[in-house]
C-alpha positions in Angstrom: 169.9 225.8 156.8 170.8 229.5 156.6 173.7 230.6 158.6 172.6 231.7 162.0 174.0 235.1 162.7 171.5 237.3 164.3 168.6 239.3 165.1 169.2 242.9 165.1 166.9 244.4 167.6 166.6 247.6 169.4 168.6 248.1 172.7 169.0 251.1 174.9 172.4 252.7 175.1 172.2 252.3 178.8 172.5 248.6 178.4 176.1 248.9 177.2 177.2 249.8 180.7 175.8 246.4 181.9 178.1 244.3 179.8 181.3 244.8 177.8 179.6 243.4 174.7 178.6 246.0 172.1 174.9 246.9 171.9 173.3 246.4 168.6 172.2 250.0 168.2 171.1 253.1 170.1 167.4 254.1 170.2 168.0 257.7 169.6 169.7 257.1 166.2 167.1 254.6 165.0 164.6 255.2 162.2 161.7 252.7 162.3 158.9 252.0 159.7 156.4 249.5 161.2 153.6 248.2 158.9 150.8 245.8 159.4 147.9 244.8 157.2 145.3 242.5 158.7 142.4 243.1 156.2 142.2 243.6 152.5 139.5 244.6 150.0 140.5 241.7 147.8 138.3 238.8 149.0 141.0 236.4 147.8 143.0 237.3 150.9 141.7 236.1 154.2 141.7 238.7 157.0 143.3 238.2 160.4 141.8 239.0 163.8 142.8 242.5 165.2 142.5 241.3 168.8 145.7 242.1 170.7 147.5 242.9 167.4 151.3 242.7 167.9 152.4 245.0 165.2 151.0 247.9 167.2 152.5 246.5 170.4 155.9 246.3 168.7 155.7 249.9 167.6 154.7 250.9 171.1 157.7 249.0 172.5 160.1 250.9 170.2 158.6 254.1 171.5 159.0 253.1 175.1 162.6 252.2 174.5 163.3 255.7 173.3 163.0 255.9 169.5 162.0 259.5 168.9 158.4 260.1 167.6 159.8 262.0 164.6 161.7 258.9 163.6 158.9 256.4 163.9 156.2 255.7 161.3 153.3 253.3 161.8 151.1 252.2 158.9 148.3 249.9 159.7 145.7 248.3 157.4 144.2 250.8 154.9 147.1 253.2 155.6 149.6 250.6 154.5 149.4 251.0 150.8 152.4 250.1 148.7 153.0 253.8 147.8 152.6 254.8 151.5 155.1 252.2 152.7 157.6 253.1 150.0 157.2 256.8 150.8 157.8 256.2 154.5 161.0 254.2 153.7 162.2 256.9 151.3 161.6 259.6 153.9 163.5 257.6 156.5 166.4 257.0 154.2 166.6 260.7 153.3 166.5 261.9 157.0 168.8 259.2 158.5 172.4 260.5 159.2 175.7 258.7 159.1 175.9 256.0 161.8 172.1 255.5 162.2 170.0 252.4 161.9 167.0 251.8 159.7 164.4 249.2 161.0 161.6 248.0 158.7 158.9 245.6 159.9 155.9 244.1 158.0 153.1 241.8 159.1 150.4 240.5 156.8 150.3 238.2 153.7 153.2 237.3 151.6 152.6 236.1 148.0 154.5 234.9 144.9 153.8 236.2 141.4 153.9 234.0 138.3 157.7 234.4 138.1 158.1 233.2 141.7 159.0 236.7 143.0 157.9 237.6 146.5 155.4 240.4 147.1 154.1 241.7 150.5 150.4 242.3 150.4 149.8 246.1 150.8 146.3 247.2 151.7 145.2 247.8 148.1 146.7 244.7 146.6 144.8 242.7 144.0 145.8 239.1 143.6 145.5 239.2 139.9 147.6 242.4 139.7 150.5 241.9 142.0 152.9 243.8 139.7 151.0 247.0 140.1 149.5 246.8 143.6 151.9 245.0 145.9 155.2 245.8 147.7 157.8 243.9 145.6 160.8 242.9 147.7 163.0 243.2 144.5 162.4 247.0 144.7 163.7 247.4 148.2 167.5 247.5 147.5 167.1 250.4 145.1 164.6 252.1 147.5 167.2 251.9 150.3 170.2 252.6 148.1 170.6 256.2 149.4 170.8 255.2 153.0 173.8 257.0 154.7 173.5 255.1 158.0 175.4 252.0 159.1 172.8 249.3 159.7 169.5 248.1 158.1 167.3 245.7 159.9 164.5 243.9 158.0 161.8 242.1 159.9 158.6 240.4 158.6 155.8 238.1 159.9 154.2 236.6 156.8 154.5 233.8 154.2 157.7 233.7 152.2 159.1 236.5 154.4 162.5 235.0 154.1 162.7 236.8 150.8 164.1 239.7 152.8 167.3 237.6 153.2 168.2 238.3 149.5 167.5 242.0 150.1 169.9 242.0 153.1 172.5 240.3 151.0 172.3 242.9 148.3 172.5 245.8 150.8 175.6 244.1 152.3 177.2 244.1 148.9 176.7 247.9 148.9 178.6 248.2 152.2 175.9 248.2 154.8 175.6 246.0 157.9 172.3 244.4 156.8 170.3 241.9 158.7 167.0 240.0 158.1 165.0 238.1 160.6 161.7 236.6 159.4 159.0 234.3 160.5 159.5 232.0 157.5 162.1 231.2 154.8 161.6 232.2 151.2 160.2 228.7 150.5 158.0 228.5 153.5 154.4 229.4 154.4 153.7 231.2 157.7 150.8 230.8 160.1 148.6 233.6 161.1 149.6 233.5 164.8 151.8 236.2 166.4 154.4 233.9 167.7 157.3 235.5 165.8 156.4 239.1 166.6 155.7 238.2 170.3 159.3 236.9 170.4 160.6 240.2 169.2 158.6 242.0 171.8 159.8 239.7 174.5 163.4 240.3 173.5 163.0 244.0 173.6 161.4 243.7 177.0 164.4 241.6 178.3 162.3 238.5 179.2 164.6 236.3 181.2 163.4 233.1 179.5 165.3 234.2 176.4 168.5 234.6 178.4 169.5 231.0 177.9 172.7 231.0 180.0 171.1 233.1 182.7 173.9 235.6 182.5 171.7 238.6 182.8 172.4 239.7 179.3 170.2 238.7 176.3 172.4 238.3 173.2 171.6 238.0 169.6 172.7 234.4 169.6 170.1 233.6 172.3 167.4 235.4 170.5 168.2 233.6 167.3 167.8 230.3 169.0 164.5 231.4 170.5 163.0 232.5 167.2 164.1 229.3 165.5 162.7 227.0 168.2 159.5 229.0 168.7 158.6 228.9 165.0 159.7 225.2 164.7 157.8 223.8 167.6 154.8 226.2 167.9 154.2 226.9 164.2 155.9 223.9 162.4 157.8 226.2 160.1 161.4 227.3 159.5 162.2 230.9 160.4 164.6 232.8 158.1 167.5 235.1 159.1 170.9 236.2 158.0 173.3 238.9 159.2 176.3 240.6 157.7 179.2 241.9 159.8 177.3 241.5 163.1 178.5 239.1 165.8 176.3 236.9 167.9 177.6 238.5 171.1 175.8 241.8 170.4 173.6 242.7 173.3 169.9 242.9 172.7 168.7 243.7 176.2 169.4 243.3 179.9 167.4 240.4 181.2 164.8 241.4 183.7 164.8 239.0 186.8 161.6 237.0 187.2 159.3 237.9 190.2 159.4 234.2 191.3 162.3 232.0 190.4 160.8 228.5 189.8 162.7 225.3 190.5 163.5 223.5 187.2 161.8 220.2 186.5 163.8 217.0 187.0 164.4 213.9 185.0 164.1 214.3 181.2 162.7 217.8 181.4 164.3 221.1 182.0 163.3 224.7 182.0 162.8 226.0 178.4 162.1 222.5 177.0 159.3 222.0 174.5 156.7 219.3 175.2 153.3 218.0 174.0 150.5 218.2 176.5 146.8 217.6 176.5 144.9 220.8 176.9 141.2 221.3 176.5 140.9 217.8 175.1 143.5 218.1 172.3 147.3 217.8 172.0 149.1 221.1 172.3 152.7 222.3 172.1 153.8 223.8 175.4 157.0 225.4 176.8 158.3 224.4 180.3 158.8 227.5 182.3 159.7 225.7 185.6 158.6 223.0 187.9 157.8 222.1 191.5 160.6 221.0 193.8 161.0 217.2 193.1 161.7 216.7 196.9 158.2 217.9 197.7 155.8 215.2 198.9 153.2 216.1 196.3 153.6 214.6 192.8 156.2 216.6 190.7 154.5 219.2 188.5 155.5 221.4 185.6 154.7 225.0 185.0 154.1 225.4 181.3 153.2 228.1 178.8 150.8 227.9 175.9 150.3 230.5 173.2 147.0 231.0 171.3 147.2 233.5 168.4 148.2 236.5 170.5 147.5 235.3 174.1 150.0 233.7 176.5 148.6 231.2 179.1 150.6 229.8 181.9 149.4 226.8 184.0 150.5 223.9 186.2 150.3 220.3 185.0 151.4 216.9 186.4 154.7 216.0 185.0 153.2 212.7 183.7 150.9 214.7 181.4 153.9 216.0 179.3 155.4 214.0 176.5 158.7 214.8 174.6 158.1 216.7 171.4 159.6 215.2 168.2 159.3 216.0 164.5 158.8 213.0 162.3 160.2 213.0 158.8 160.0 210.7 155.7 163.1 209.7 153.6 164.1 211.5 150.4 162.0 210.3 147.6 158.9 209.5 149.7 155.5 210.2 148.1 153.1 212.0 150.5 149.7 213.7 150.5 150.2 217.2 151.9 147.7 219.8 153.0 148.1 223.3 151.4 145.4 225.7 152.5 142.0 223.9 152.3 143.2 221.3 149.7 145.4 218.2 149.7 148.0 217.6 147.0 150.5 214.9 146.0 154.1 215.7 147.0 157.6 214.3 146.9 160.3 214.7 149.5 163.5 216.2 148.0 165.5 217.0 151.1 165.3 216.3 154.9 166.9 218.7 157.4 166.5 218.7 161.2 162.9 217.8 161.4 161.8 219.5 158.1 161.2 218.1 154.7 161.7 220.1 151.4 159.0 218.9 149.1 157.9 219.4 145.5 154.4 219.1 144.1 154.7 216.9 140.9 152.9 218.6 138.0 153.3 222.0 139.6 155.9 224.7 139.0 159.0 224.6 141.2 158.1 228.0 142.7 155.6 226.1 144.9 158.4 223.9 146.4 158.6 224.4 150.2 159.7 223.3 153.6 157.1 221.5 155.7 156.9 219.3 158.9 154.8 216.2 159.5 152.0 218.5 160.7 151.1 219.1 157.0 151.2 215.5 156.0 147.8 213.9 155.5 148.9 210.5 154.3 151.9 208.7 152.8 152.2 206.6 149.6 150.4 206.9 146.3 151.4 207.6 142.8 153.1 210.7 141.5 150.7 213.3 140.0 150.7 213.9 136.3 153.2 216.4 135.1 151.7 219.9 134.6 152.6 221.8 131.5 151.5 224.7 129.2 150.2 223.9 125.7 149.6 226.3 122.8 146.3 226.1 121.0 145.3 228.8 118.4 147.9 231.3 119.7 147.1 231.0 123.4 148.7 228.9 126.1 146.6 226.6 128.4 147.3 224.5 131.5 147.5 220.8 130.7 148.7 217.5 132.1 150.9 214.9 130.3 149.3 211.5 130.0 152.1 209.9 128.0 154.2 210.0 124.8 153.6 208.9 121.2 156.9 208.9 119.5 158.2 212.6 119.5 154.9 213.9 120.7 153.4 214.4 124.2 149.8 213.3 124.7 148.0 215.8 127.0 144.7 216.7 128.6 143.7 220.3 129.0 142.9 221.3 132.6 139.2 222.1 133.0 138.3 220.7 129.6 136.7 217.4 128.6 138.5 214.4 127.0 137.2 215.4 123.6 140.0 218.1 123.7 142.8 215.6 124.4 145.6 215.6 121.8 149.3 214.8 121.2 151.5 217.8 120.5 155.0 218.4 119.3 157.8 220.2 121.2 157.0 223.7 119.8 153.6 223.6 121.3 154.5 222.5 124.9 156.2 224.2 127.7 157.5 222.4 130.8 158.3 223.8 134.2 162.0 223.9 133.4 161.4 225.9 130.2 
């Protein structure tokens, strides 16, 4: 896994008086560009509900914490074109003085082009024209190269958002304290729920649940653990983050005491544990917030929290209704049937790590390799899919699958064409995924 060093988030300078640990940064010297795209003209991209949108809420939280209006830019939906986002970042870079912090946040769709490069879906993006219409992460280091401040914070809530980790590494090589915290890794899809962004907002608000040692100070280390677990258990995906020259002891916020301190559950469950419960007739992932006093005559109960898209629900359940939450994995080399979008594909397990499996889709380019959990597995077993290749015919290259070999030639079938087009071709006319 990526090294866990931490989540750079906004904290008021006043918090530094509460603890000796250094605060991450001061609101007054922060320049923030917050972007969110939930609908697109290209029908190939599915829209998201705008109900209780968290990108706007995150922006409002930054304002409440004291980031000056002149140093905050919000670009939502149609306003978040690639040129507008780049212009906002360019302006922030030009205006930010020495010692300042630049924060960039994006929510929407993340895509990969034919070369496997990651692109954030700006409002005017066209799936068939990513080079000209999207926000390419590879352009960000150059775009931010003139930044005279001290720290750059990169946040994103979308598929493949972990591509920002490479951007942070490049900025670090240029002498900046650069951090990236994302809802997914670079080889990971992301759900449409607001779990990740809600965690950022909770951290800025000083929610006591994130203060894992109940010290009264929420640190970057504690926030990192919260993001990792929230995405792992609620969304079945790996979050991505990396930090350069920033310790885990940096203060994010002062924890706000809860109005009612709940007694922790007893036995196998404790406050902050993740469990599976039956809710509205189906299994759901829940977080234990607290529990009833086990000495009480009534049956012990747990106070749990559920999260639906953007809505938090808290309720009491009998302790017997909760079951431990585990992540099943299959051994390296296992053949699986895996759901990707509305379709199901053959897959092979390449690596296993802490409840996740890194898989490849036989016959497909390695750029589609990704981390998944058992939640995406439809079935196990089966035969590997035919290897997918490109074959030249009359000067053009076509998708094809390999059926076998005949001496020094590969016998192929063209994807989408009948068996009358099948043929055996030499090495000059065939391209493999490794070529």
